C-alpha positions in Angstrom: 92.7 99.7 83.9 94.0 97.1 86.4 95.8 98.4 89.4 98.2 95.9 91.6 99.0 96.7 95.1 102.2 94.7 96.1 103.9 94.9 99.6 107.2 93.5 100.1 107.4 91.4 103.5 109.3 89.2 105.4 112.5 91.3 106.2 115.1 88.8 107.8 118.5 89.1 109.2 121.5 88.6 107.2 123.6 87.6 110.3 123.5 83.7 109.9 124.1 83.4 113.5 121.1 85.3 114.8 119.1 83.6 111.6 119.9 80.4 113.4 118.3 81.5 116.8 115.1 82.5 115.1 115.7 86.2 115.0 114.1 88.7 112.4 112.4 92.1 112.4 111.8 93.8 114.5 113.2 91.7 118.0 112.5 87.9 118.3 110.6 85.0 116.5 107.1 85.8 118.2 107.2 89.3 117.3 108.4 88.6 113.8 105.4 86.5 113.4 103.3 89.2 114.0 104.9 91.8 111.7 104.9 89.5 109.0 101.3 89.2 109.2 100.7 92.8 109.0 99.2 94.2 105.8 100.5 97.5 104.1 98.3 100.0 105.4 99.8 102.4 103.3 98.8 100.5 100.1 95.2 99.8 101.4 94.8 103.6 102.1 95.6 104.5 98.4 93.1 102.1 97.4 90.8 104.1 99.5 91.5 107.2 97.5 91.3 105.1 94.2 87.7 105.2 92.1 85.8 102.2 92.3 85.7 101.7 88.1 89.6 100.9 88.5 90.0 97.1 89.3 92.3 96.3 91.9 94.3 93.6 93.5 96.5 93.6 96.8 99.4 91.0 97.2 102.5 90.5 99.2 106.0 89.4 98.5 107.7 87.8 101.6 110.6 86.0 99.4 111.2 87.2 95.7 114.0 84.2 95.4 111.1 81.9 95.8 108.6 83.4 93.1 109.0 82.2 89.9 105.8 84.1 88.4 104.7 87.5 88.8 101.7 88.1 91.6 99.4 88.8 88.7 99.4 90.9 85.6 98.5 94.6 86.0 98.4 97.9 83.5 99.9 99.4 86.5 101.6 98.3 89.9 102.3 100.3 93.2 105.1 98.9 95.3 105.8 99.1 99.1 109.0 97.9 100.5 110.8 98.5 103.8 114.4 99.7 103.0 116.0 96.1 103.9 113.7 94.8 101.0 114.2 97.6 98.6 116.7 95.8 96.2 113.9 92.8 95.9 111.4 95.6 95.2 113.6 96.8 92.7 113.7 93.8 90.8 110.1 92.9 91.0 109.7 96.8 89.5 112.3 95.8 86.6 110.0 92.4 86.2 107.1 94.1 85.5 108.3 97.1 83.6 109.8 94.2 81.2 106.3 92.5 80.9 105.0 95.7 80.1 103.2 97.1 83.4 103.6 100.8 85.0 105.2 101.1 87.9 105.2 103.6 90.5 107.7 103.4 93.8 107.1 105.6 97.5 107.2 105.4 100.7 110.5 106.5 103.3 113.0 104.9 101.2 112.0 105.9 97.8 111.9 109.6 99.5 115.0 109.2 101.0 116.8 108.1 97.8 114.5 109.5 95.2 117.1 109.1 92.3 118.2 105.3 93.1 114.4 104.6 92.9 113.6 106.4 90.1 116.1 104.1 87.7 113.3 101.4 88.6 110.2 102.8 88.0 107.9 105.0 85.4 107.2 107.2 88.5 108.1 107.8 91.7 106.2 109.4 95.0 108.3 111.6 97.2 106.8 112.4 100.7 103.3 111.4 101.7 101.2 110.1 98.8 97.7 110.9 99.5 97.9 114.6 98.4 99.2 113.4 95.2 97.3 110.0 94.4 94.1 111.9 92.7 96.8 113.5 89.9 98.7 110.0 89.6 95.5 108.1 88.6 94.3 110.9 86.5 97.4 111.2 84.3 97.6 107.4 84.3 94.3 107.7 82.7 95.1 110.2 80.1 98.5 108.6 79.5 100.9 111.5 80.6 102.2 109.8 83.8 104.9 112.2 85.5 108.3 110.7 86.4 107.7 112.2 90.0 105.3 113.4 92.0 105.5 115.4 95.7 103.0 117.1 97.5 103.7 121.2 96.5 102.5 122.6 100.0 101.6 121.3 103.5 100.9 117.9 104.9 98.1 115.8 104.4 94.8 116.4 106.6 94.1 113.4 108.4 90.6 114.9 108.4 90.3 113.8 104.9 91.8 110.2 105.4 89.7 107.5 103.3 88.5 104.5 104.9 91.4 101.8 103.8 90.1 99.0 101.6 90.5 96.1 104.1 87.9 94.1 102.4 91.0 93.6 99.6 92.9 91.2 102.2 92.4 87.6 102.6 90.4 87.5 106.1 92.4 83.7 106.8 95.8 85.2 106.3 96.1 88.0 108.9 95.7 87.7 112.9 96.4 91.7 113.5 94.9 94.4 111.4 96.7 98.1 111.6 94.8 101.5 111.9 96.7 104.7 112.1 95.2 107.1 114.7 97.8 109.8 114.4 101.1 110.8 112.1 104.8 111.8 112.9 106.0 112.2 116.4 106.7 115.8 118.7 110.0 113.8 119.4 113.1 114.0 117.3 115.3 110.9 117.6 118.6 111.1 115.4 118.1 107.1 114.7 114.2 107.3 113.8 113.1 106.5 110.5 109.3 106.1 111.0 106.6 108.7 109.5 108.9 111.6 110.7 111.0 111.6 108.3 108.2 111.5 105.5 105.6 113.7 107.9 107.6 115.6 110.3 104.6 117.8 111.7 102.7 115.5 114.3 99.1 115.1 113.6 96.3 113.2 115.2 93.0 111.6 113.2 89.3 112.3 114.2 88.5 109.9 116.7 85.5 109.1 114.8 87.3 108.0 111.8 89.6 105.4 113.7 86.3 104.0 115.2 84.5 104.1 111.9 87.7 101.8 110.5 87.8 99.5 113.5 83.7 98.7 112.9 84.7 97.9 109.0 87.5 95.8 110.4 84.7 94.1 112.4 82.8 93.6 109.8 85.2 91.5 108.4 87.0 90.1 111.5 84.5 89.7 114.0 86.8 89.3 117.1 90.1 91.4 115.2 93.2 92.0 117.3 94.0 95.5 116.2 98.0 97.1 116.1 97.9 100.9 115.9 100.5 101.9 113.3 101.8 104.8 114.8 104.7 106.5 116.0 103.5 107.6 119.2 100.1 107.1 120.2 99.9 108.7 123.4 102.4 111.8 122.6 99.0 113.9 122.8 97.0 112.9 126.1 94.1 114.5 125.2 93.5 113.0 121.7 94.5 109.4 123.4 91.9 110.0 126.0 89.1 110.6 123.5 90.3 107.2 121.8 90.7 105.1 124.7 87.0 106.1 125.9 86.0 105.1 122.7 87.7 101.8 122.2 85.9 100.6 125.5 82.8 100.4 123.6 84.2 98.5 120.8 85.2 95.5 122.2 88.4 94.9 120.7 91.7 93.9 122.0 94.9 96.3 120.7 98.4 97.0 120.9 100.5 100.5 120.3 103.6 102.1 120.7 104.6 105.3 122.7 106.7 107.1 125.0 107.3 106.5 128.9 104.9 109.6 129.8 102.2 107.6 129.4 102.9 106.6 132.8 102.8 110.1 134.5 98.9 110.1 133.6 97.0 108.0 135.8 93.7 108.8 134.4 95.2 107.6 131.1 96.3 104.0 132.6 93.4 103.7 134.5 91.3 104.1 131.4 93.8 101.9 129.0 93.4 98.8 131.7 89.4 98.7 130.8 90.0 99.4 127.1 91.6 96.3 125.7 94.7 97.2 126.0 97.0 94.5 125.5 100.8 95.8 125.5 102.4 99.3 124.9 105.8 99.0 123.3 108.1 101.7 124.5 111.4 103.0 123.2 113.4 103.1 126.2 116.6 102.7 123.9 119.4 102.5 127.1 119.0 102.0 130.7 121.4 104.8 131.6 121.3 108.6 131.2 124.5 109.1 129.8 124.4 106.7 126.7 120.7 108.7 126.3 122.5 112.1 126.3 121.9 113.9 122.9 119.8 111.0 121.6 116.5 113.1 120.9 117.5 116.3 119.1 114.9 118.5 120.2 115.1 118.9 124.0 117.1 115.9 124.9 114.0 114.3 126.0 114.9 110.6 126.8 117.9 111.7 128.9 115.5 113.4 131.0 113.3 110.6 131.4 115.7 107.8 132.1 115.3 108.0 136.1 111.8 107.3 135.5 111.9 104.0 133.5 111.7 101.9 136.3 108.7 103.6 137.9 107.1 103.9 134.6 107.1 100.3 133.7 105.9 99.1 137.2 103.1 101.6 137.2 102.0 100.4 133.7 102.5 96.8 134.5 100.5 96.9 137.8 97.6 98.5 135.9 97.4 95.0 133.8 99.4 96.1 130.6 102.4 94.6 129.4 105.3 96.6 128.4 107.6 95.6 125.6 110.8 97.8 126.2 113.3 98.7 123.6 116.6 98.6 123.6 119.4 99.7 121.2 122.7 98.4 121.5 125.7 100.1 119.7 125.0 103.8 120.5 127.8 106.0 120.5 129.7 105.7 123.9 128.2 102.3 125.0 131.2 100.1 125.9 131.1 95.9 126.4 129.3 96.6 129.7 126.2 97.7 127.8 125.2 94.2 127.3 125.2 93.7 131.2 123.6 97.1 132.1 120.6 95.9 129.5 120.3 92.2 131.1 120.4 94.1 134.6 118.0 96.5 133.6 115.3 93.7 132.1 115.8 91.7 135.3 114.9 94.7 137.7 112.2 96.0 135.7 110.5 92.8 135.5 109.8 93.6 131.6 107.0 91.4 130.2 108.7 91.7 126.9 111.7 93.0 125.5 113.2 94.2 122.1 117.2 94.5 121.6 117.9 95.8 118.3 121.5 97.0 116.7 121.5 100.7 116.1 120.9 100.9 112.2 121.6 104.1 110.1 118.6 104.0 107.7 118.7 106.1 104.7 117.5 110.0 105.1 118.0 109.8 109.1 120.0 112.2 110.8 122.3 108.7 112.0 122.9 108.1 108.4 123.8 111.2 107.7 126.1 111.7 110.7 127.9 108.6 110.2 128.5 109.3 106.7 130.2 112.5 107.2 132.5 110.8 110.2 133.3 107.6 107.9 132.3 105.1 110.0 129.6 103.4 107.5 131.0 100.0 106.7 129.2 100.0 103.4 127.3 102.7 101.7 123.8 102.0 100.8 123.9 98.5 101.5 120.3 98.3 102.2 119.6 94.7 102.7 121.3 95.2 105.8 118.6 97.4 107.3 117.2 94.8 109.5 117.9 96.2 113.0 120.2 93.1 113.3 123.2 93.6 111.2 125.9 96.2 111.9 126.2 98.7 109.3 128.8 101.1 111.0 132.0 101.0 113.2 131.0 101.7 116.8 132.9 104.1 119.1 133.2 102.2 122.3 134.0 98.9 121.1 135.2 96.7 117.9 132.8 95.4 115.6 133.4 92.1 116.8 132.6 92.9 120.4 129.3 94.6 119.6 128.2 91.6 117.6 129.3 88.8 119.9 128.4 90.7 122.7 124.7 91.2 121.1 124.4 87.7 120.1 125.2 86.6 123.9 122.2 89.1 125.1 119.8 87.8 122.7 120.2 83.8 123.8 120.2 85.4 127.3 117.4 87.5 127.1 114.8 85.2 125.0 116.3 82.1 126.5 113.1 80.0 127.6 114.0 80.1 131.7 114.3 83.9 131.2 111.2 84.5 129.2 109.1 82.5 132.1 110.6 84.5 134.5 109.6 87.7 133.1 106.2 87.0 132.2 105.8 85.1 135.5 106.8 88.6 137.5 103.7 90.1 135.9 101.3 87.3 136.3 102.7 87.7 140.3 102.0 91.5 139.9 98.6 90.9 138.5 97.6 88.4 141.3 98.9 91.1 143.7 96.5 93.7 142.3 93.9 91.8 142.2 94.2 90.9 145.9 94.6 94.4 147.0 
């Protein structure tokens, strides 16, 4: 049996003005180049659970419209996709089925819209794939593939996580490689479409498994840059410290996403600065308490931390770690003044990097369900607009035109050469002050 692992990649904004500015998922052109070069860790993980007698190939499809031939001929293909490219994934699945291949679809979008996905696949996997993958392969061999698989109970134990098959990748193609240290998130933000929707229980992977994966990567890429594919790497500070302590020994540079509470732990910050940590991406969402109120639905966590934002950014960057601060425009209650508020905050905080996106109602999120109930979705199931840059709903504090125009202006200002040079210069100045002191 020959298995094809196909990852859809290269999500692009539909808005022609933003495309003209060079913006694509998730923030601006430099970050896009990184995201576009990241392999699908989910497919590589399933490959790690696949018996070696099954022949496997890994392929990426950045633009289906430019692909005349199928990536390869396979007995069965497993396709992974973002919501923004799910329609292309369905088209590719249909082509493979016409060619005689069995097609398996899974992931966040498929789990949120299983009935939609089932019309384009021989089988779909709902929820986490690891608990059912062995059964899927067994049924394939026995020619009794079921139309739907879902874990019957519990969630996947990351202590059982397999070694991803990194050797399936072309070493020349990637400048970053992803590793997962945990799954889920203890927070519950209304808009979040990350693994919390497919794996709501927060779990950590044993540190020794994480380090083993990094060492495997180093055997292929001698000096890799690691991007941790986590929702919130340092939500569990004790686990985070154990991880960072071991990372200090590995001599790799790395990047991850976490929340602002990382700045509350001086011991962890000191450890980070010597562990190869290059940057922390932190979801700030908005610079004011009023807009953040209710955004995190369990304990209103985001709003309670808003007054700490400036101090937290200063502390992290003074430890020599750059911060990529992320903001969402179009949140309920935001008026036209939101653009100046974000612009002023970025200047006041001297963020090294900044990412701005439009609020996006991804399928399966509480945000999507609420906007649907309120009749505010501009186009239902217009998934190719789930890019973080294309407006999909009626905002409350301004018109659609005001939001789109204001967002474009903010993008032009924040990512201008002068402002970018100033932001990064402030970090270098802080670094000089730190060395002198």
